[in-house]
DRENPA-3360 file (N, C-alpha, C; in nm, 2 decimals, always signed):
BEGIN
1 = NMLKKIVT = -10.10/+4.55/+1.04/-10.07/+4.52/+1.18/-10.04/+4.37/+1.19 ~ -10.13/+4.29/+1.13/-10.11/+4.15/+1.13/-9.98/+4.11/+1.06 ~ -9.94/+4.18/+0.96/-9.82/+4.15/+0.88/-9.70/+4.18/+0.98 ~ -9.71/+4.29/+1.06/-9.60/+4.32/+1.15/-9.58/+4.21/+1.25 ~ -9.69/+4.15/+1.30/-9.69/+4.04/+1.40/-9.62/+3.92/+1.34 ~ -9.66/+3.89/+1.21/-9.60/+3.77/+1.14/-9.45/+3.79/+1.12 ~ -9.41/+3.91/+1.08/-9.27/+3.94/+1.06/-9.20/+3.93/+1.19 ~ -9.25/+3.98/+1.30/-9.19/+3.98/+1.43/-9.17/+3.84/+1.48;
9 = LAMAAMMA = -9.28/+3.76/+1.46/-9.28/+3.62/+1.50/-9.18/+3.54/+1.42 ~ -9.18/+3.57/+1.29/-9.08/+3.50/+1.20/-8.94/+3.53/+1.24 ~ -8.91/+3.66/+1.27/-8.78/+3.70/+1.31/-8.74/+3.64/+1.45 ~ -8.84/+3.63/+1.54/-8.81/+3.57/+1.67/-8.78/+3.42/+1.65 ~ -8.85/+3.36/+1.56/-8.83/+3.21/+1.54/-8.69/+3.19/+1.48 ~ -8.66/+3.28/+1.39/-8.52/+3.27/+1.32/-8.41/+3.29/+1.43 ~ -8.43/+3.39/+1.51/-8.33/+3.42/+1.61/-8.32/+3.30/+1.71 ~ -8.43/+3.24/+1.75/-8.43/+3.13/+1.84/-8.36/+3.01/+1.78;
17 = FALVACGN = -8.39/+2.99/+1.65/-8.33/+2.88/+1.57/-8.18/+2.90/+1.57 ~ -8.14/+3.03/+1.54/-8.00/+3.06/+1.53/-7.92/+3.04/+1.66 ~ -7.99/+3.08/+1.77/-7.93/+3.06/+1.90/-7.92/+2.91/+1.94 ~ -8.02/+2.83/+1.90/-8.02/+2.69/+1.93/-7.91/+2.63/+1.85 ~ -7.90/+2.67/+1.72/-7.80/+2.61/+1.63/-7.66/+2.64/+1.68 ~ -7.64/+2.77/+1.73/-7.51/+2.81/+1.79/-7.47/+2.72/+1.91 ~ -7.57/+2.71/+2.00/-7.55/+2.64/+2.12/-7.53/+2.49/+2.10 ~ -7.57/+2.44/+1.99/-7.57/+2.29/+1.97/-7.45/+2.24/+1.90;
25 = TASQPTAT = -7.36/+2.33/+1.86/-7.24/+2.29/+1.79/-7.17/+2.19/+1.88 ~ -7.17/+2.06/+1.83/-7.10/+1.96/+1.91/-6.96/+1.99/+1.92 ~ -6.91/+2.00/+2.05/-6.77/+2.04/+2.07/-6.69/+1.92/+2.02 ~ -6.59/+1.95/+1.93/-6.50/+1.85/+1.88/-6.41/+1.81/+2.00 ~ -6.39/+1.68/+2.02/-6.30/+1.64/+2.13/-6.16/+1.69/+2.08 ~ -6.08/+1.74/+2.18/-5.95/+1.79/+2.15/-5.86/+1.67/+2.12 ~ -5.79/+1.67/+2.01/-5.71/+1.56/+1.98/-5.60/+1.54/+2.08 ~ -5.59/+1.43/+2.14/-5.48/+1.41/+2.24/-5.36/+1.37/+2.15;
33 = PEPVDLAA = -5.25/+1.44/+2.17/-5.13/+1.42/+2.09/-5.08/+1.27/+2.12 ~ -5.03/+1.22/+2.01/-4.97/+1.08/+2.03/-4.85/+1.10/+2.12 ~ -4.82/+1.00/+2.20/-4.70/+1.01/+2.29/-4.58/+1.00/+2.20 ~ -4.48/+1.08/+2.24/-4.36/+1.08/+2.16/-4.27/+0.97/+2.20 ~ -4.22/+0.90/+2.10/-4.13/+0.78/+2.12/-3.99/+0.83/+2.14 ~ -3.95/+0.85/+2.27/-3.82/+0.91/+2.30/-3.70/+0.82/+2.26 ~ -3.73/+0.69/+2.26/-3.62/+0.59/+2.23/-3.59/+0.60/+2.08 ~ -3.69/+0.62/+2.00/-3.67/+0.63/+1.85/-3.59/+0.76/+1.82;
41 = FAEKYVSE = -3.62/+0.86/+1.89/-3.55/+0.99/+1.88/-3.40/+0.97/+1.92 ~ -3.38/+0.91/+2.03/-3.24/+0.90/+2.09/-3.16/+0.81/+2.00 ~ -3.22/+0.70/+1.94/-3.14/+0.61/+1.86/-3.06/+0.67/+1.76 ~ -3.11/+0.78/+1.70/-3.03/+0.84/+1.59/-2.90/+0.90/+1.64 ~ -2.90/+0.95/+1.76/-2.78/+1.02/+1.82/-2.69/+0.91/+1.88 ~ -2.74/+0.80/+1.93/-2.66/+0.70/+1.99/-2.59/+0.62/+1.87 ~ -2.67/+0.59/+1.77/-2.61/+0.52/+1.65/-2.50/+0.59/+1.59 ~ -2.51/+0.73/+1.59/-2.40/+0.81/+1.53/-2.29/+0.82/+1.63;
49 = QLMPPLLD = -2.30/+0.75/+1.74/-2.20/+0.75/+1.85/-2.17/+0.89/+1.91 ~ -2.27/+0.97/+1.91/-2.26/+1.10/+1.97/-2.29/+1.09/+2.12 ~ -2.36/+0.98/+2.15/-2.41/+0.97/+2.29/-2.36/+0.83/+2.35 ~ -2.34/+0.82/+2.48/-2.31/+0.69/+2.54/-2.44/+0.60/+2.52 ~ -2.42/+0.47/+2.54/-2.54/+0.38/+2.53/-2.63/+0.40/+2.64 ~ -2.76/+0.36/+2.62/-2.86/+0.37/+2.72/-2.82/+0.29/+2.85 ~ -2.83/+0.36/+2.96/-2.80/+0.29/+3.09/-2.91/+0.19/+3.12 ~ -2.88/+0.07/+3.15/-2.98/-0.03/+3.19/-3.00/-0.01/+3.34;
57 = TNEDMGKQ = -3.11/+0.06/+3.38/-3.13/+0.09/+3.52/-3.20/-0.03/+3.59 ~ -3.22/-0.14/+3.52/-3.27/-0.26/+3.59/-3.15/-0.33/+3.65 ~ -3.03/-0.30/+3.60/-2.91/-0.36/+3.66/-2.86/-0.27/+3.78 ~ -2.80/-0.33/+3.88/-2.75/-0.25/+3.99/-2.66/-0.14/+3.95 ~ -2.56/-0.17/+3.86/-2.46/-0.07/+3.82/-2.53/+0.04/+3.75 ~ -2.62/+0.02/+3.66/-2.69/+0.12/+3.59/-2.77/+0.21/+3.68 ~ -2.84/+0.15/+3.77/-2.92/+0.22/+3.87/-2.83/+0.31/+3.96 ~ -2.72/+0.25/+4.00/-2.62/+0.33/+4.08/-2.57/+0.45/+4.01;
65 = ILDTSYAG = -2.54/+0.43/+3.88/-2.48/+0.55/+3.80/-2.59/+0.65/+3.79 ~ -2.71/+0.61/+3.76/-2.82/+0.71/+3.75/-2.85/+0.78/+3.88 ~ -2.85/+0.71/+3.99/-2.87/+0.77/+4.12/-2.76/+0.86/+4.16 ~ -2.64/+0.83/+4.12/-2.52/+0.92/+4.15/-2.53/+1.04/+4.06 ~ -2.55/+1.02/+3.93/-2.55/+1.14/+3.84/-2.67/+1.22/+3.85 ~ -2.79/+1.16/+3.87/-2.92/+1.23/+3.87/-3.00/+1.19/+3.99 ~ -2.94/+1.23/+4.11/-3.01/+1.20/+4.24/-3.15/+1.24/+4.24 ~ -3.24/+1.14/+4.27/-3.38/+1.17/+4.29/-3.46/+1.13/+4.16;
73 = LSDLDLEQ = -3.40/+1.12/+4.05/-3.47/+1.09/+3.93/-3.54/+0.95/+3.93 ~ -3.47/+0.85/+3.99/-3.54/+0.72/+3.99/-3.65/+0.71/+4.09 ~ -3.66/+0.81/+4.18/-3.76/+0.81/+4.28/-3.90/+0.86/+4.22 ~ -3.89/+0.92/+4.11/-4.01/+0.98/+4.05/-4.08/+0.87/+3.96 ~ -4.21/+0.87/+3.96/-4.29/+0.78/+3.88/-4.31/+0.84/+3.74 ~ -4.22/+0.80/+3.65/-4.21/+0.86/+3.52/-4.27/+0.77/+3.41 ~ -4.33/+0.83/+3.31/-4.38/+0.76/+3.19/-4.27/+0.69/+3.11 ~ -4.17/+0.78/+3.08/-4.05/+0.73/+3.01/-3.93/+0.79/+3.07;
81 = CLPYVSMM = -3.82/+0.72/+3.08/-3.69/+0.77/+3.13/-3.58/+0.70/+3.06 ~ -3.51/+0.77/+2.98/-3.40/+0.72/+2.90/-3.27/+0.79/+2.93 ~ -3.19/+0.73/+3.01/-3.06/+0.80/+3.05/-2.95/+0.75/+2.96 ~ -2.89/+0.83/+2.88/-2.77/+0.80/+2.80/-2.66/+0.87/+2.88 ~ -2.60/+0.80/+2.97/-2.51/+0.85/+3.07/-2.38/+0.76/+3.06 ~ -2.27/+0.83/+3.05/-2.14/+0.76/+3.05/-2.11/+0.71/+3.19 ~ -2.04/+0.59/+3.19/-1.99/+0.54/+3.32/-1.86/+0.60/+3.36 ~ -1.80/+0.68/+3.27/-1.67/+0.74/+3.30/-1.68/+0.89/+3.32;
89 = SINNTEMV = -1.59/+0.95/+3.39/-1.60/+1.10/+3.42/-1.56/+1.18/+3.30 ~ -1.51/+1.12/+3.19/-1.47/+1.20/+3.08/-1.59/+1.22/+2.98 ~ -1.71/+1.20/+3.03/-1.83/+1.21/+2.95/-1.84/+1.35/+2.89 ~ -1.82/+1.36/+2.76/-1.83/+1.48/+2.69/-1.97/+1.49/+2.62 ~ -2.05/+1.39/+2.63/-2.18/+1.39/+2.58/-2.27/+1.32/+2.68 ~ -2.39/+1.36/+2.69/-2.49/+1.30/+2.78/-2.63/+1.35/+2.74 ~ -2.72/+1.26/+2.76/-2.86/+1.29/+2.72/-2.95/+1.21/+2.81 ~ -3.05/+1.28/+2.88/-3.15/+1.21/+2.95/-3.28/+1.26/+2.90;
97 = LVQTKNAD = -3.37/+1.17/+2.86/-3.50/+1.21/+2.80/-3.60/+1.15/+2.90 ~ -3.70/+1.24/+2.94/-3.80/+1.20/+3.04/-3.93/+1.25/+2.99 ~ -4.03/+1.16/+3.02/-4.17/+1.20/+3.00/-4.24/+1.18/+3.14 ~ -4.28/+1.29/+3.20/-4.34/+1.28/+3.33/-4.49/+1.24/+3.32 ~ -4.55/+1.19/+3.43/-4.69/+1.15/+3.43/-4.78/+1.27/+3.46 ~ -4.71/+1.37/+3.53/-4.79/+1.49/+3.57/-4.70/+1.61/+3.57 ~ -4.77/+1.72/+3.55/-4.69/+1.85/+3.54/-4.61/+1.89/+3.66 ~ -4.65/+1.84/+3.78/-4.57/+1.88/+3.90/-4.43/+1.82/+3.89;
105 = DVAKVKEI = -4.41/+1.70/+3.83/-4.28/+1.64/+3.83/-4.19/+1.71/+3.72 ~ -4.24/+1.79/+3.63/-4.16/+1.85/+3.53/-4.06/+1.94/+3.61 ~ -4.10/+2.02/+3.70/-4.01/+2.11/+3.78/-3.91/+2.03/+3.86 ~ -3.95/+1.92/+3.91/-3.86/+1.83/+3.99/-3.75/+1.78/+3.89 ~ -3.79/+1.73/+3.78/-3.69/+1.68/+3.68/-3.59/+1.79/+3.64 ~ -3.65/+1.91/+3.61/-3.56/+2.02/+3.57/-3.46/+2.05/+3.68 ~ -3.50/+2.05/+3.81/-3.41/+2.07/+3.92/-3.30/+1.97/+3.93 ~ -3.34/+1.84/+3.91/-3.24/+1.73/+3.91/-3.14/+1.75/+3.79;
113 = FQARIDAM = -3.19/+1.79/+3.67/-3.10/+1.81/+3.56/-3.01/+1.93/+3.58 ~ -3.06/+2.03/+3.64/-2.98/+2.15/+3.67/-2.87/+2.12/+3.77 ~ -2.91/+2.04/+3.87/-2.81/+2.00/+3.98/-2.70/+1.92/+3.91 ~ -2.73/+1.84/+3.81/-2.62/+1.76/+3.74/-2.53/+1.85/+3.67 ~ -2.59/+1.95/+3.59/-2.51/+2.04/+3.52/-2.42/+2.12/+3.61 ~ -2.48/+2.17/+3.72/-2.40/+2.25/+3.82/-2.28/+2.17/+3.88 ~ -2.31/+2.04/+3.91/-2.21/+1.95/+3.97/-2.10/+1.93/+3.87 ~ -2.13/+1.91/+3.74/-2.03/+1.88/+3.64/-1.94/+2.01/+3.62;
121 = VNGGAFYP = -2.01/+2.12/+3.61/-1.94/+2.25/+3.59/-1.85/+2.28/+3.71 ~ -1.89/+2.25/+3.83/-1.82/+2.29/+3.95/-1.73/+2.18/+4.00 ~ -1.66/+2.11/+3.92/-1.56/+2.01/+3.97/-1.59/+1.87/+3.94 ~ -1.71/+1.84/+3.89/-1.75/+1.70/+3.87/-1.68/+1.65/+3.74 ~ -1.66/+1.74/+3.65/-1.59/+1.70/+3.52/-1.44/+1.72/+3.55 ~ -1.36/+1.62/+3.55/-1.22/+1.63/+3.59/-1.13/+1.69/+3.48 ~ -1.18/+1.69/+3.36/-1.09/+1.73/+3.25/-1.14/+1.87/+3.20 ~ -1.05/+1.96/+3.17/-1.09/+2.10/+3.12/-1.18/+2.10/+3.00;
129 = ETTEIWTN = -1.16/+2.01/+2.91/-1.24/+2.00/+2.79/-1.39/+1.96/+2.83 ~ -1.40/+1.87/+2.92/-1.53/+1.82/+2.97/-1.60/+1.93/+3.04 ~ -1.53/+2.00/+3.13/-1.59/+2.11/+3.20/-1.64/+2.22/+3.11 ~ -1.56/+2.24/+3.00/-1.60/+2.34/+2.90/-1.73/+2.30/+2.83 ~ -1.73/+2.17/+2.79/-1.86/+2.12/+2.72/-1.98/+2.14/+2.81 ~ -1.96/+2.10/+2.94/-2.07/+2.11/+3.03/-2.11/+2.25/+3.06 ~ -2.01/+2.34/+3.05/-2.04/+2.49/+3.08/-2.11/+2.55/+2.96 ~ -2.07/+2.52/+2.84/-2.12/+2.59/+2.72/-2.21/+2.51/+2.63;
137 = NAEIVEKG = -2.22/+2.38/+2.65/-2.30/+2.29/+2.56/-2.40/+2.20/+2.64 ~ -2.45/+2.25/+2.75/-2.55/+2.17/+2.82/-2.68/+2.25/+2.82 ~ -2.79/+2.19/+2.79/-2.92/+2.26/+2.79/-3.03/+2.17/+2.84 ~ -3.12/+2.23/+2.91/-3.24/+2.16/+2.96/-3.35/+2.21/+2.87 ~ -3.43/+2.12/+2.81/-3.54/+2.15/+2.72/-3.67/+2.10/+2.78 ~ -3.77/+2.17/+2.77/-3.90/+2.13/+2.82/-4.01/+2.15/+2.72 ~ -4.09/+2.05/+2.69/-4.21/+2.06/+2.61/-4.32/+1.98/+2.67 ~ -4.41/+2.06/+2.74/-4.52/+1.99/+2.81/-4.46/+1.90/+2.92;
145 = NYVAVIVS = -4.50/+1.77/+2.92/-4.45/+1.68/+3.02/-4.32/+1.61/+2.98 ~ -4.26/+1.66/+2.87/-4.13/+1.60/+2.82/-4.02/+1.70/+2.86 ~ -3.92/+1.64/+2.92/-3.80/+1.72/+2.96/-3.67/+1.64/+2.92 ~ -3.58/+1.72/+2.87/-3.45/+1.66/+2.82/-3.34/+1.74/+2.87 ~ -3.23/+1.67/+2.91/-3.10/+1.75/+2.93/-3.01/+1.69/+2.82 ~ -2.95/+1.78/+2.75/-2.87/+1.75/+2.63/-2.73/+1.81/+2.65 ~ -2.63/+1.73/+2.65/-2.49/+1.78/+2.66/-2.41/+1.73/+2.54 ~ -2.38/+1.82/+2.46/-2.31/+1.77/+2.33/-2.26/+1.90/+2.26;
153 = EDKDAIVE = -2.15/+1.88/+2.19/-2.11/+1.99/+2.10/-2.21/+2.01/+1.99 ~ -2.29/+1.91/+1.96/-2.40/+1.92/+1.87/-2.53/+1.96/+1.93 ~ -2.53/+2.01/+2.05/-2.64/+2.04/+2.13/-2.75/+2.12/+2.06 ~ -2.71/+2.22/+1.98/-2.81/+2.31/+1.92/-2.90/+2.22/+1.82 ~ -2.83/+2.14/+1.74/-2.90/+2.05/+1.64/-2.99/+1.95/+1.71 ~ -2.94/+1.90/+1.82/-3.02/+1.80/+1.89/-3.14/+1.86/+1.96 ~ -3.12/+1.98/+2.02/-3.23/+2.05/+2.08/-3.34/+2.09/+1.98 ~ -3.29/+2.13/+1.86/-3.38/+2.17/+1.75/-3.46/+2.04/+1.71;
161 = AFNGLFA = -3.39/+1.93/+1.70/-3.46/+1.81/+1.66/-3.56/+1.76/+1.77 ~ -3.52/+1.78/+1.89/-3.61/+1.75/+2.01/-3.74/+1.83/+2.00 ~ -3.72/+1.96/+1.98/-3.83/+2.06/+1.97/-3.92/+2.02/+1.85 ~ -3.86/+1.97/+1.74/-3.93/+1.94/+1.62/-4.02/+1.82/+1.64 ~ -4.00/+1.74/+1.75/-4.09/+1.63/+1.78/-4.23/+1.67/+1.81 ~ -4.24/+1.80/+1.86/-4.36/+1.85/+1.91/-4.43/+1.95/+1.82 ~ -4.37/+1.97/+1.70/-4.42/+2.08/+1.60/-4.55/+2.03/+1.54;
% end
């Protein structure tokens, strides 16, 4: 009888110890991903002259072009905004890379990007080749708080490389 009590007590102690051990596993802090350097990513495509140069939105002309092409984008408080937008209507390539500060702005950025694509497809691109590129080779890509619009005949490769930044 005494042996039964000792075994029961020992088992209860082991179970209590096991429960405490399980409950005490220090939760590992989730690794916050390093911010993605969008400028370094874009440099590759600009240097290969696939994209227009980065718009200087600190200059009036650059800000005007951005506001005309992507109405509402400069009103958002963004972490990063890199517009590679041509100053001419024959732009057969374009890329805007954005990192939002909050998830709510992702949807707004996507709306702005879609409005740009729609405008170019529906008469904004004056040349048939340009309209065709905007119709068939424009894509909006989203990864968390990062959003890109990519317009290029090399769109698939650029989109794949963009997605690879987050792999």
